[in-house]
C-alpha positions as a Markdown table, in Angstrom:
| # | Residue | x | y | z |
|---|---|---|---|---|
| 1 | Met | 47.5 | 133.2 | 57.2 |
| 2 | Arg | 47.1 | 136.4 | 57.6 |
| 3 | Pro | 45.8 | 137.4 | 61.4 |
| 4 | Leu | 43.4 | 139.4 | 62.1 |
| 5 | Ile | 41.9 | 142.8 | 62.3 |
| 6 | Thr | 40.0 | 144.5 | 65.2 |
| 7 | Asn | 39.3 | 147.8 | 66.2 |
| 8 | Gly | 36.4 | 147.2 | 69.1 |
| 9 | Leu | 33.8 | 147.4 | 66.9 |
| 10 | Arg | 34.3 | 144.8 | 64.3 |
| 11 | Thr | 36.6 | 142.3 | 62.7 |
| 12 | Ser | 38.2 | 142.5 | 59.1 |
| 13 | Leu | 41.1 | 140.7 | 57.4 |
| 14 | Pro | 43.8 | 143.7 | 56.1 |
| 15 | Pro | 44.0 | 144.8 | 52.4 |
| 16 | Asn | 45.7 | 141.8 | 50.9 |
| 17 | Pro | 48.2 | 143.7 | 48.8 |
| 18 | Arg | 48.2 | 141.9 | 45.5 |
| 19 | Ser | 44.4 | 142.5 | 45.2 |
| 20 | Arg | 44.4 | 146.7 | 44.4 |
| 21 | Val | 46.8 | 148.1 | 42.3 |
| 22 | Arg | 46.6 | 151.7 | 41.9 |
| 23 | Ala | 47.2 | 152.7 | 38.1 |
| 24 | Pro | 50.9 | 155.8 | 38.9 |
| 25 | Leu | 50.1 | 159.3 | 37.9 |
| 26 | Ala | 51.8 | 160.4 | 34.8 |
| 27 | Thr | 52.5 | 164.5 | 34.1 |
| 28 | Leu | 54.2 | 165.1 | 31.2 |
| 29 | Ser | 55.6 | 168.2 | 30.1 |
| 30 | Gly | 57.4 | 169.8 | 27.3 |
| 31 | Pro | 56.4 | 171.9 | 23.8 |
| 32 | Glu | 53.2 | 171.6 | 22.3 |
| 33 | Val | 54.8 | 173.9 | 18.7 |
| 34 | Val | 58.7 | 173.0 | 18.2 |
| 35 | Ser | 60.6 | 174.1 | 15.0 |
| 36 | Val | 61.7 | 171.5 | 12.4 |
| 37 | Gly | 65.2 | 170.6 | 12.7 |
| 38 | Arg | 65.3 | 171.1 | 16.3 |
| 39 | Pro | 65.5 | 168.8 | 18.6 |
| 40 | Ala | 61.9 | 168.7 | 21.4 |
| 41 | Arg | 62.5 | 167.6 | 24.9 |
| 42 | Phe | 59.3 | 165.5 | 26.3 |
| 43 | Asp | 59.7 | 165.4 | 29.5 |
| 44 | Ala | 57.4 | 162.9 | 32.6 |
| 45 | Ser | 60.2 | 162.8 | 35.3 |
| 46 | Ala | 57.8 | 163.9 | 37.6 |
| 47 | Ser | 55.4 | 161.0 | 37.3 |
| 48 | Arg | 55.2 | 158.9 | 40.3 |
| 49 | Asp | 53.7 | 155.8 | 41.8 |
| 50 | Pro | 51.3 | 155.7 | 44.4 |
| 51 | Glu | 52.9 | 152.5 | 46.1 |
| 52 | Gly | 56.7 | 154.3 | 46.0 |
| 53 | Arg | 57.3 | 151.2 | 42.5 |
| 54 | Pro | 60.0 | 152.2 | 40.5 |
| 55 | Leu | 57.9 | 153.2 | 36.9 |
| 56 | Arg | 58.4 | 151.9 | 33.1 |
| 57 | Phe | 58.4 | 154.5 | 30.3 |
| 58 | His | 57.0 | 154.2 | 26.7 |
| 59 | Trp | 57.6 | 156.5 | 24.0 |
| 60 | Tyr | 55.7 | 156.7 | 20.5 |
| 61 | Leu | 55.7 | 158.4 | 17.6 |
| 62 | Arg | 54.9 | 157.4 | 13.9 |
| 63 | Gly | 57.6 | 154.4 | 14.0 |
| 64 | Ala | 60.2 | 156.2 | 16.5 |
| 65 | Ala | 60.4 | 155.0 | 20.7 |
| 66 | Gly | 62.1 | 154.8 | 23.6 |
| 67 | Asp | 61.4 | 154.1 | 27.1 |
| 68 | Ser | 63.5 | 156.9 | 29.9 |
| 69 | Ala | 61.4 | 159.7 | 31.8 |
| 70 | Ile | 62.6 | 162.1 | 29.2 |
| 71 | Trp | 62.9 | 161.8 | 25.6 |
| 72 | Glu | 63.5 | 163.6 | 22.5 |
| 73 | His | 63.5 | 163.8 | 19.1 |
| 74 | Thr | 63.7 | 166.2 | 16.1 |
| 75 | Phe | 61.1 | 166.5 | 13.7 |
| 76 | Ala | 62.5 | 166.6 | 10.0 |
| 77 | Asp | 58.8 | 168.3 | 8.6 |
| 78 | Pro | 56.1 | 170.2 | 9.9 |
| 79 | Gly | 52.3 | 169.0 | 10.4 |
| 80 | Tyr | 50.5 | 167.6 | 13.0 |
| 81 | Tyr | 51.8 | 164.6 | 15.5 |
| 82 | Arg | 50.7 | 162.9 | 18.0 |
| 83 | Leu | 53.5 | 161.4 | 20.7 |
| 84 | Gly | 52.0 | 158.7 | 22.7 |
| 85 | Leu | 53.4 | 158.4 | 26.7 |
| 86 | Thr | 52.4 | 155.2 | 28.5 |
| 87 | Val | 53.2 | 155.1 | 32.3 |
| 88 | Glu | 53.5 | 151.8 | 34.3 |
| 89 | Asn | 53.9 | 150.3 | 37.2 |
């Protein structure tokens, strides 16, 4: 049983920490334009969890993937690419 909290005006139950998990704040830095054959570095290490929980990272790019906060990729062909990043707590 959770204890009751009173502030003199009303009595309520304290918030249940499992009832509402806040999403992490993803922060991504990296180049917008890169040269073919040269590694490009993408960095999400400035991402944070509001409650301080550890984060998991998932990068996706046309069959390539990564799972660390910093990810490097060398593009073999010119073109437009869509880089995906999911940050989970």
